[in-house]
C-alpha positions in Angstrom: 1.0 19.8 -32.9 0.8 16.2 -33.7 -2.4 15.0 -35.4 -3.4 11.5 -36.3 -6.5 10.8 -38.4 -7.7 7.3 -39.1 -10.0 6.3 -41.9 -10.9 3.2 -43.8 -12.6 1.1 -41.2 -16.2 0.0 -41.7 -18.0 -3.3 -42.1 -16.5 -6.6 -43.2 -17.5 -10.2 -43.4 -15.7 -13.0 -41.8 -12.9 -14.1 -44.1 -12.8 -10.7 -45.8 -10.4 -7.8 -45.8 -10.3 -4.1 -44.7 -7.5 -1.6 -44.8 -7.6 1.2 -42.3 -5.2 4.1 -42.8 -3.7 6.8 -40.5 -2.6 10.2 -41.7 0.0 11.9 -39.5 1.0 15.5 -39.4 2.8 18.0 -37.1 6.3 16.7 -37.1 8.9 14.7 -39.0 7.0 11.4 -39.4 9.9 9.2 -40.3 11.6 9.8 -37.0 9.0 7.8 -35.0 7.9 4.3 -34.7 4.1 3.9 -35.1 1.5 1.5 -33.9 -2.1 0.4 -34.1 -4.2 -0.5 -31.1 -7.8 -1.7 -30.8 -10.5 -1.5 -28.2 -13.6 -3.6 -28.1 -16.6 -2.6 -26.0 -15.9 -3.2 -22.3 -12.3 -4.2 -22.9 -8.9 -2.6 -22.5 -7.1 -1.0 -25.4 -4.7 -3.7 -26.8 -1.7 -3.5 -29.1 -2.3 -4.9 -32.6 0.8 -4.1 -34.6 3.8 -1.7 -34.7 6.3 -0.6 -37.2 9.8 0.9 -36.9 10.8 4.3 -38.2 12.1 3.0 -41.5 9.4 0.3 -41.9 12.0 -2.3 -41.9 10.8 -4.0 -38.7 7.2 -4.9 -37.8 5.6 -6.5 -34.8 2.2 -8.1 -34.4 0.1 -9.4 -31.6 -0.3 -13.1 -31.6 -4.0 -12.7 -32.2 -3.5 -11.1 -35.6 -0.2 -12.6 -36.7 -0.3 -13.9 -40.2 -3.6 -12.1 -40.8 -2.8 -8.4 -40.3 0.1 -6.4 -41.8 1.3 -3.0 -40.8 3.1 -0.8 -43.3 4.0 2.9 -43.7 4.8 5.4 -46.4 7.1 8.0 -45.0 6.9 10.1 -48.1 3.1 10.5 -47.5 3.1 10.4 -43.7 0.8 7.4 -43.8 0.5 4.2 -41.8 -1.7 1.3 -43.0 -3.1 -1.8 -41.4 -4.0 -4.5 -44.0 -6.5 -6.8 -42.3 -7.1 -10.1 -44.0 -9.0 -13.2 -42.9 -11.2 -11.1 -40.7 -12.9 -12.7 -37.7 -15.9 -11.4 -35.7 -13.6 -11.0 -32.7 -11.6 -8.4 -34.7 -14.6 -6.1 -34.1 -13.3 -3.0 -32.3 -12.4 0.6 -32.6 -8.9 0.8 -34.1 -6.5 3.6 -33.1 -3.3 4.8 -34.6 -0.7 5.8 -32.0 2.6 7.7 -32.0 5.1 8.2 -29.2 6.2 11.5 -27.9 9.9 10.7 -28.2 11.6 9.6 -31.4 11.8 5.9 -30.3 13.3 3.6 -32.9 11.8 0.5 -31.4 8.1 -0.4 -31.2 6.5 -0.5 -27.8 3.4 -2.5 -27.1 1.9 -0.7 -24.1 -0.5 2.2 -24.3 1.5 4.3 -21.9 4.4 4.4 -24.4 2.3 6.5 -26.8 1.4 10.1 -26.3 -0.6 10.8 -29.4 -3.8 9.0 -30.5 -6.2 9.4 -33.4 -9.9 9.5 -32.9 -10.3 5.9 -33.9 -12.1 4.1 -36.7 -14.7 1.5 -36.1 -14.2 -2.0 -37.6 -17.2 -4.4 -37.5 -16.9 -7.9 -38.7 -20.0 -10.0 -39.2 -20.1 -13.8 -39.2 
């Protein structure tokens, strides 16, 4: 049974940094691309960043490019989202996501992911 558990969200000030983490368990972690999504109140869940199985390729939404960095540690079954230069519009619940199949490439749609964590709240004040 695949489990994803996020942590490390919280409060941040505009211009500051946060680093949410996602702990994965239940299968061979390194076989799967991983992603972060976010959902603000009243809005759809949007792709933030994704990372290939090896970690050699990463993809970011235009809204966070050059500010957020996704990384992974396959030895620890962990995925991270380094969030720098925070903006109030980054306020959302952040979700870690994993696909059902061992896809090597990163997908950017929610329907491509079968497993989701419970989410971690990130709130950025101006």
